[in-house]
SEFIPA-251333 format. One record per residue (C-alpha): x negated, y negated, z negated. Coordinates in Angstrom, 2 decimals, always signed. Example, Ala and Ser with C-alpha at 12.3 -4.5 7.8 and 13.67 -1.06 7.14 Angstrom:
<recs>
- xx	yy	zz
- -12.30	+4.50	-7.80
- -13.67	+1.06	-7.14
</recs>
This chain:
<recs>
- xx	yy	zz
- +16.03	-25.61	+18.77
- +16.28	-22.10	+18.38
- +15.58	-20.24	+14.71
- +14.81	-15.94	+14.13
- +14.74	-14.86	+11.25
- +12.25	-12.68	+9.89
- +9.94	-10.95	+7.32
- +7.40	-12.85	+5.43
- +3.88	-11.63	+4.35
- +2.38	-15.26	+3.00
- +4.77	-17.64	+1.87
- +3.06	-21.01	+3.21
- +3.99	-23.65	+6.37
- +2.21	-23.76	+9.93
- +2.91	-25.18	+13.47
- +1.84	-25.15	+16.84
- +2.26	-23.42	+19.98
- +3.22	-20.07	+20.40
- +0.52	-17.98	+22.49
- +1.27	-14.52	+24.08
- -0.97	-11.91	+22.95
- -1.95	-8.15	+23.97
- +0.27	-5.06	+25.41
- -0.80	-1.98	+25.75
- -1.64	-0.28	+29.03
- -0.05	+3.63	+30.24
- -2.68	+6.47	+29.64
- -2.79	+8.72	+32.75
- -2.67	+12.55	+32.43
- -5.94	+13.78	+34.73
- -6.74	+18.08	+34.86
- -10.84	+17.95	+34.72
- -13.05	+20.52	+35.20
- -15.37	+20.48	+32.95
- -13.77	+20.22	+29.34
- -17.34	+20.51	+27.14
- -18.04	+17.14	+29.33
- -15.14	+15.86	+28.34
- -15.23	+16.79	+24.58
- -19.21	+14.82	+24.49
- -17.25	+11.83	+25.96
- -15.31	+12.08	+22.87
- -17.90	+11.99	+20.05
- -20.58	+9.91	+22.38
- -17.30	+7.18	+21.70
- -16.98	+8.26	+18.47
- -20.31	+7.07	+17.88
- -20.34	+3.90	+19.31
- -16.66	+3.36	+17.34
- -19.02	+3.69	+13.86
- -20.88	+1.05	+15.40
- -18.27	-1.15	+16.15
- -16.78	-1.00	+13.05
- -19.73	-1.47	+10.94
- -20.60	-4.78	+12.62
- -16.83	-5.60	+12.61
- -16.94	-4.79	+8.74
- -20.19	-7.10	+8.00
- -18.58	-9.54	+10.39
- -14.97	-9.60	+8.35
- -16.72	-9.65	+5.08
- -17.45	-13.50	+6.35
- -13.99	-14.53	+7.21
- -11.66	-12.34	+4.92
- -13.91	-10.96	+1.97
- -15.31	-7.69	+1.60
- -11.94	-6.07	-0.12
- -10.16	-6.81	+2.80
- -12.50	-5.55	+5.20
- -12.49	-2.64	+3.75
- -10.13	-1.37	+5.92
- -12.58	-0.96	+8.69
- -14.42	+1.36	+6.06
- -11.61	+3.28	+5.55
- -11.33	+3.32	+9.88
- -14.91	+4.63	+9.86
- -13.96	+7.44	+7.80
- -10.67	+8.48	+10.25
- -13.11	+8.71	+12.60
- -14.78	+12.00	+11.12
- -11.20	+13.83	+10.49
- -11.61	+17.71	+11.45
- -8.55	+17.15	+12.19
- -8.15	+14.75	+14.62
- -11.35	+15.48	+16.07
- -9.93	+19.47	+16.58
- -6.18	+18.22	+18.31
- -8.23	+16.45	+20.62
- -11.07	+18.99	+21.33
- -8.02	+21.98	+21.83
- -6.14	+19.94	+24.49
- -9.44	+18.98	+25.96
- -10.39	+22.82	+26.14
- -6.65	+24.41	+26.55
- -5.02	+22.04	+28.92
- -8.38	+20.69	+30.66
- -6.47	+17.48	+30.17
- -9.05	+14.06	+30.40
- -10.64	+13.04	+26.60
- -8.42	+9.53	+26.99
- -5.28	+11.57	+27.29
- -5.95	+13.61	+24.41
- -6.91	+11.04	+21.72
- -4.13	+9.08	+23.02
- -1.52	+12.14	+21.97
- -3.44	+13.14	+18.70
- -3.28	+9.48	+18.02
- +0.70	+9.19	+18.34
- +1.50	+12.80	+16.57
- -0.58	+11.82	+13.56
- +0.91	+8.41	+13.81
- +4.29	+9.40	+13.59
- +3.59	+12.23	+11.28
- +2.59	+9.54	+8.05
- +5.51	+7.17	+9.89
- +7.89	+9.92	+9.08
- +7.31	+9.87	+5.37
- +9.79	+7.29	+3.30
- +7.13	+6.01	+1.01
- +6.87	+2.69	+2.72
- +3.19	+2.11	+1.71
- +2.03	+5.41	+3.22
- +3.96	+5.19	+6.25
- +1.87	+1.82	+7.10
- -1.36	+3.97	+7.05
- +0.22	+4.96	+10.21
- -1.63	+2.05	+11.59
- -4.71	+2.74	+11.26
- -4.59	+5.94	+12.39
- -3.21	+3.82	+16.05
- -6.52	+1.05	+15.81
- -8.85	+3.99	+15.97
- -7.11	+5.28	+18.47
- -7.12	+2.34	+20.16
- -10.31	+1.50	+19.79
- -11.60	+4.88	+20.86
- -9.45	+4.02	+24.36
- -11.01	+0.67	+24.80
- -14.74	+2.49	+24.76
- -13.47	+5.44	+26.55
- -11.22	+3.49	+29.66
- -12.94	-0.52	+29.07
- -11.46	-2.78	+26.74
- -7.19	-3.62	+27.21
- -7.55	-7.42	+26.79
- -4.89	-9.67	+25.62
- -4.36	-12.85	+27.53
- -7.66	-16.19	+27.17
- -6.04	-18.34	+24.34
- -5.70	-21.46	+24.76
- -6.96	-24.57	+23.15
- -5.71	-26.16	+20.06
- -3.61	-24.73	+17.21
- -1.89	-22.09	+18.02
- +1.03	-19.28	+16.37
- +0.42	-16.22	+18.07
- +3.29	-14.52	+19.46
- +3.03	-10.32	+19.99
- +4.85	-7.28	+20.05
- +2.89	-5.80	+17.06
- -0.70	-6.46	+16.37
- -3.55	-3.99	+15.01
- -5.75	-5.19	+12.53
- -9.17	-5.14	+14.57
- -7.30	-7.86	+16.21
- -5.64	-9.69	+12.98
- -9.22	-9.70	+12.35
- -10.84	-10.71	+15.35
- -8.55	-14.19	+14.91
- -10.19	-14.76	+12.03
- -11.68	-18.52	+11.44
- -9.77	-19.49	+15.31
- -7.71	-21.67	+15.74
- -4.35	-19.03	+15.28
- -2.70	-21.12	+12.28
- +0.10	-18.23	+12.05
- +1.59	-15.27	+13.61
- +4.65	-14.01	+14.81
- +5.60	-10.26	+15.36
- +8.67	-8.90	+17.16
- +8.05	-5.50	+14.79
- +4.78	-5.42	+12.45
- +5.24	-4.96	+8.28
- +5.20	-6.61	+5.43
- +3.08	-3.32	+4.36
- +0.77	-3.34	+7.11
- -2.79	-4.20	+7.10
- -2.56	-6.96	+9.37
- +0.19	-8.23	+6.34
- -2.87	-8.06	+3.58
- -5.33	-9.22	+6.34
- -2.62	-12.61	+6.88
- -2.36	-12.59	+3.52
- -5.93	-13.32	+2.08
- -6.72	-15.54	+5.35
- -3.27	-17.46	+3.87
- -1.84	-17.23	+7.28
- +2.07	-17.49	+7.64
- +2.38	-14.55	+9.48
- +6.49	-13.28	+10.23
- +7.48	-9.67	+10.47
- +10.37	-7.86	+12.28
- +11.44	-11.43	+14.14
- +13.32	-9.11	+16.69
- +13.84	-8.99	+20.43
- +15.06	-12.42	+20.12
- +10.94	-13.65	+20.21
- +10.12	-13.36	+24.19
- +7.84	-14.32	+26.77
- +9.79	-17.07	+27.66
- +8.98	-18.69	+24.29
- +5.45	-18.75	+25.59
- +3.40	-22.63	+25.33
- +6.48	-24.30	+23.10
- +5.76	-25.66	+19.96
- +7.16	-23.66	+17.03
- +6.36	-23.84	+13.22
- +6.87	-20.95	+10.74
- +8.15	-21.47	+7.55
- +6.37	-18.87	+5.04
- +9.25	-19.07	+2.41
- +12.15	-18.69	+3.79
- +11.17	-16.22	+6.52
- +12.03	-18.78	+9.38
- +10.49	-19.50	+13.04
- +11.74	-22.60	+14.32
- +11.17	-22.92	+18.32
- +10.85	-26.44	+19.41
- +12.44	-28.05	+16.22
- +14.41	-31.07	+15.90
- +12.52	-33.97	+14.40
- +14.55	-33.49	+10.99
- +13.29	-29.98	+10.98
- +9.97	-31.01	+11.43
- +10.22	-33.76	+8.63
- +11.35	-31.13	+6.32
- +9.10	-28.33	+6.88
- +5.87	-30.89	+6.36
- +7.08	-32.35	+3.35
- +7.52	-28.28	+2.21
- +3.73	-28.52	+3.22
- +2.52	-30.92	+1.30
- +4.28	-29.14	-1.62
- +2.76	-25.54	-0.92
- -0.85	-26.78	-1.17
- -0.02	-28.62	-3.97
- +1.16	-24.99	-5.53
- -1.86	-23.01	-3.91
- -4.67	-25.37	-5.87
- -2.12	-24.48	-9.20
- -2.54	-21.03	-8.40
- -6.16	-20.87	-7.79
- -6.54	-22.19	-11.13
- -4.90	-19.43	-12.76
- -8.03	-17.69	-12.24
- -9.86	-17.21	-14.93
- -7.32	-18.17	-17.75
- -5.31	-15.98	-20.52
- -2.22	-14.04	-19.71
- -0.29	-15.37	-22.13
- +3.14	-17.25	-22.79
- +3.50	-20.65	-24.56
- +4.74	-19.10	-27.72
- +1.43	-16.62	-27.63
- +2.53	-13.58	-26.66
- +0.09	-11.94	-24.45
- +0.85	-9.53	-22.05
- -1.53	-6.91	-19.68
- -0.92	-8.04	-16.29
- -2.55	-5.35	-14.15
- -2.15	-4.19	-10.04
- -0.81	-1.62	-8.66
- -3.37	+0.49	-5.58
- -3.22	+3.20	-3.56
- -7.49	+2.14	-1.92
- -10.46	+1.13	-2.60
- -9.62	-1.80	-0.50
- -6.72	-2.80	-2.49
- -8.79	-1.96	-5.90
- -10.85	-4.98	-4.23
- -8.05	-6.79	-3.73
- -7.13	-6.35	-7.68
- -10.47	-7.37	-8.85
- -10.68	-10.62	-6.17
- -7.25	-11.44	-8.21
- -8.27	-11.09	-11.50
- -6.05	-8.48	-12.27
- -6.71	-7.09	-15.87
- -6.88	-3.25	-15.14
- -5.16	-1.00	-12.63
- -1.54	-0.35	-13.80
- -0.72	+2.40	-11.50
- -3.08	+3.81	-8.78
- -1.30	+6.40	-6.55
- -3.38	+8.94	-5.81
- -0.97	+10.80	-3.17
- -2.38	+8.35	-0.75
- -5.11	+10.56	-0.72
- -2.85	+13.61	+0.21
- -0.70	+12.34	+2.70
- -3.84	+10.82	+4.57
- -5.45	+14.17	+4.75
- -5.05	+17.27	+7.19
- -6.18	+19.15	+4.68
- -5.70	+19.41	+0.85
- -8.17	+17.37	-1.02
- -10.61	+19.80	-3.16
- -12.02	+18.71	-6.78
- -15.13	+16.72	-5.43
- -13.29	+14.71	-2.97
- -11.39	+13.10	-5.43
- -13.81	+13.03	-8.37
- -15.74	+10.64	-5.90
- -12.74	+8.21	-5.74
- -11.64	+8.18	-8.91
- -15.28	+7.85	-9.88
- -15.58	+5.15	-7.52
- -12.75	+3.50	-9.09
- -13.31	+3.36	-13.04
- -16.91	+2.17	-11.73
- -15.28	-0.50	-10.02
- -12.84	-1.60	-13.21
- -15.62	-1.14	-15.88
- -14.30	-1.60	-18.79
- -10.72	-2.26	-17.67
- -7.51	+0.23	-17.55
- -6.93	+2.65	-15.32
- -4.01	+4.01	-15.00
- -3.62	+7.01	-12.66
- -0.72	+8.66	-11.81
- -0.79	+12.27	-10.51
- -0.03	+13.22	-7.01
- +3.63	+12.31	-5.81
- +4.39	+14.36	-3.27
- +7.62	+16.57	-1.92
- +10.86	+15.69	-0.80
- +10.41	+13.11	+1.97
- +6.53	+13.13	+1.23
- +5.24	+16.28	+3.13
- +2.15	+16.75	+3.79
- +0.85	+19.03	+6.47
- -1.57	+21.65	+4.49
- +1.58	+22.62	+2.10
- +4.60	+24.45	+2.69
- +7.92	+23.28	+1.23
- +11.18	+24.37	+2.36
- +13.34	+21.98	+3.49
- +15.92	+20.63	+0.83
- +19.56	+19.57	+1.94
- +18.54	+16.21	-1.45
- +15.15	+15.78	-0.63
- +15.04	+12.87	-3.22
- +16.64	+15.39	-6.06
- +14.42	+17.90	-4.90
- +11.07	+19.03	-5.77
- +8.81	+16.32	-6.00
- +5.93	+15.23	-8.59
- +5.44	+17.21	-11.70
- +7.57	+19.55	-10.66
- +6.18	+20.02	-7.48
- +2.83	+20.50	-10.00
- +4.77	+22.11	-12.25
- +5.47	+24.78	-9.05
- +2.01	+25.06	-7.63
- -0.24	+24.54	-11.39
- -3.34	+25.53	-9.20
- -2.94	+22.19	-7.57
- -2.18	+20.17	-10.22
- -5.47	+21.82	-12.23
- -7.59	+21.26	-9.42
- -6.39	+17.20	-9.97
- -6.52	+16.72	-13.18
- -10.18	+18.70	-13.31
- -11.34	+15.89	-10.80
- -9.90	+12.65	-13.37
- -11.32	+14.24	-16.17
- -14.89	+14.65	-14.99
- -14.14	+11.29	-13.41
- -12.92	+9.89	-17.13
- -16.42	+9.45	-18.65
- -16.71	+6.74	-16.39
- -14.10	+3.76	-17.34
- -11.41	+3.45	-19.63
- -9.29	+6.20	-17.54
- -5.04	+7.09	-18.28
- -3.00	+9.75	-16.62
- +0.52	+8.99	-15.69
- +2.78	+11.45	-14.79
- +5.83	+10.65	-12.00
- +9.52	+12.53	-12.41
- +9.07	+13.54	-16.12
- +12.44	+14.09	-17.06
- +12.68	+15.94	-20.73
- +9.90	+16.95	-23.46
- +9.23	+20.68	-22.20
- +8.05	+19.63	-18.89
- +5.72	+17.27	-20.91
- +4.37	+20.02	-22.79
- +3.93	+22.27	-20.07
- +1.81	+20.39	-18.16
- -0.28	+19.76	-22.02
- -0.88	+23.07	-21.60
- -2.23	+23.24	-17.59
- -3.99	+20.11	-19.14
- -6.24	+22.20	-21.66
- -6.37	+25.12	-19.42
- -8.11	+22.37	-17.32
- -10.77	+21.25	-19.58
- -11.35	+24.57	-21.15
- -12.83	+25.49	-17.19
- -14.41	+22.28	-17.44
- -15.77	+23.26	-21.05
- -16.44	+27.39	-19.83
- -18.52	+25.74	-16.52
- -20.48	+23.30	-18.71
- -19.35	+20.36	-16.45
- -19.54	+16.70	-18.25
- -15.83	+15.58	-18.92
- -14.03	+13.21	-20.85
- -11.79	+15.51	-23.94
- -9.53	+12.89	-24.62
- -7.53	+10.54	-22.20
- -4.16	+9.04	-23.43
- -1.98	+10.54	-21.22
- +1.95	+8.95	-20.14
- +4.96	+9.22	-18.43
- +7.02	+7.21	-15.06
- +10.41	+6.50	-16.80
- +11.99	+6.32	-13.52
- +15.24	+8.09	-14.28
- +18.30	+7.87	-16.52
- +16.96	+10.92	-18.16
- +13.68	+9.71	-19.35
- +15.28	+6.36	-20.65
- +18.23	+8.20	-22.90
- +15.40	+10.50	-23.92
- +12.78	+8.29	-24.45
- +13.20	+8.77	-28.43
- +11.99	+12.11	-27.46
- +9.27	+11.42	-24.62
- +8.13	+9.10	-26.74
- +6.64	+11.59	-29.73
- +4.64	+13.77	-26.98
- +3.35	+10.72	-24.49
- +0.75	+8.38	-25.21
- +2.59	+5.67	-23.27
- +5.72	+4.74	-21.16
- +5.61	+3.21	-17.05
- +8.98	+2.40	-15.56
- +9.29	+2.93	-11.99
- +11.90	+0.53	-11.06
- +12.17	+1.85	-7.43
- +13.58	+5.33	-8.66
- +15.25	+3.87	-11.51
- +17.37	+1.81	-9.72
- +17.84	+4.63	-6.88
- +18.84	+6.93	-9.53
- +20.89	+4.96	-11.68
- +22.95	+3.12	-9.03
- +23.26	+6.36	-6.93
- +22.05	+3.90	-3.96
- +19.91	+5.35	-1.09
- +16.74	+2.56	-1.01
- +16.62	+3.81	+2.79
- +20.41	+3.30	+3.17
- +20.71	-0.44	+4.69
- +24.88	-0.18	+4.69
- +24.68	+0.50	+0.87
- +23.18	-2.71	+0.21
- +26.36	-4.40	+0.12
- +26.54	-2.09	-2.83
- +23.26	-3.36	-4.46
- +23.63	-5.09	-8.20
- +21.09	-8.01	-7.53
- +21.15	-8.45	-11.54
- +20.05	-4.86	-12.04
- +22.12	-4.67	-15.18
- +22.48	-1.30	-15.95
- +18.57	-0.33	-14.98
- +17.69	-3.36	-17.29
- +20.13	-1.90	-20.56
- +18.14	+1.72	-19.36
- +14.57	-0.35	-19.09
- +16.01	-1.64	-22.77
- +16.26	+1.82	-24.05
- +13.03	+2.99	-23.16
- +11.14	-0.60	-24.71
- +13.24	+0.15	-27.95
- +12.00	+4.18	-27.90
- +8.12	+3.35	-27.33
- +7.79	+0.85	-29.71
- +9.53	+2.94	-32.69
- +7.13	+5.55	-32.02
- +4.11	+3.01	-31.63
- +3.11	+3.18	-27.96
- +3.06	+0.82	-25.05
- +5.63	+0.18	-22.59
- +4.63	-1.48	-19.03
- +6.66	-1.85	-15.60
- +5.42	-1.37	-11.92
- +8.03	-1.22	-9.72
- +9.25	-3.42	-7.38
- +11.32	-5.64	-10.62
- +8.13	-6.26	-12.62
- +6.84	-8.87	-9.58
- +10.44	-10.28	-9.42
- +10.04	-13.68	-11.42
- +14.28	-13.48	-12.48
- +12.66	-10.62	-14.17
- +10.12	-12.18	-16.32
- +11.39	-13.81	-19.20
- +13.87	-10.62	-19.52
- +10.99	-8.58	-19.85
- +9.21	-10.48	-22.27
- +12.27	-10.49	-24.90
- +12.10	-7.00	-24.06
- +8.45	-6.47	-25.67
- +7.29	-5.10	-22.36
- +3.34	-5.31	-23.37
- +2.44	-4.43	-19.22
- +3.28	-5.29	-15.83
- +1.72	-3.96	-12.62
- +2.14	-5.39	-9.76
- +0.46	-5.80	-5.78
- -2.69	-7.80	-6.29
- -1.63	-10.86	-4.16
- +0.83	-11.29	-7.46
- -1.09	-11.51	-10.20
- -1.74	-15.49	-9.65
- +1.84	-16.01	-9.36
- +3.23	-13.88	-12.09
- +0.91	-15.27	-14.20
- +1.51	-18.56	-13.81
- +5.37	-17.25	-14.36
- +4.21	-15.63	-17.87
- +2.10	-19.27	-18.75
- +4.70	-21.24	-18.60
- +7.91	-18.90	-20.05
</recs>
């Protein structure tokens, strides 16, 4: 028996024969005589790709639901990206190269740029760029086919998968996915969760072609792949599978139920989102609202500065979809590692302590004012709340309030409909914000604790440095003490406090948060029902 440890994206058990899938082909560079004709081939391929994505969306709605099929609508919009198109055109015209090579290089350049961002959520959007690039290359040069899959229950084994490849597997005889690389934040991971398919990422080089055809079991709870398991392991996995099936039935029963503790305390249970795909997933999982919309996803995913109208349409769509439920939209948290190509930013020696969040907004008030105008206009369509990241003092919040008033005054003069009164909150993600909670609570309408950054700044641990894991405090004692201080300050001032970082979804901390009097928890859409059950049992 061979045991490989990976990262699980869906907690369940499955068994089947390993089947290797896919592979990339080299893209040759050729000189062309007619660049204009070559670019016309590109435009024709884009049109064909849009048709394919529209059909794939319709098919995927039936198998993985509208929320998860939305990725293919988003990819259709990426095909219209002007910077992508211009890069291809410039390479063909300037270097007189074939369109396949220009598409391949453009896709890789943009994907690498996104992957350089520290934020894992943004980083994994590189997968969408690679997916549309692969689709264009298939249309231009013929399909890149993986091997024909055999009959019987299968666990798909690959280096990595693109979202379109994963979607084509839905409803077939593939019961699980085992990848050498991959990511728990990727669209493939999202699709696997939506299909209820156990999937393991980052299994490493130990997963090789020599295992093709061998019987294997995925334990999605522990993140382990067992290749040719012994009888004792098989028996243990079968019992674990029966228990898993019972657990899923119980979770489905959580839909429509109140998020309330045994002693009658009601908790708001919201979802963290970044795209309309996430918003649909939040609705599908019965979220009480949106506790954190990462607006920087729009900024980081664009090669040009998003204008007011573009932002307004997106915010309005989210608010209208959520109806009478709260929607908390965080203003852009860009800067430091989250660079955007259209904003010139100086290199920083300590970027995590640098010009990011509201610091960047105060440095470039025209950027923040544009976003606020779009938010206030969209605020007439639902229950909007605005959230500021990286506030460390009351004076910063007062400066932000002045920019708010300027934005609203401009909208009044222009006769543009907008919401006049929108609750404004701050993220408690630095020790300074927690310690000064009593002062900040006099200026803010609500608090939202970002435990990811609060942990990093409190423990002085770089979240991206794996070598520091041994210095981490799993109990988060110092962090919990700061959260408790912020909660006391919020409640004394009569305002709400929520938690939107990863600790919110960790059942180990749920009862502690309840004792603190935390008013709301915001987690990934897929964790809503599980956390609701935990709260109802507390």
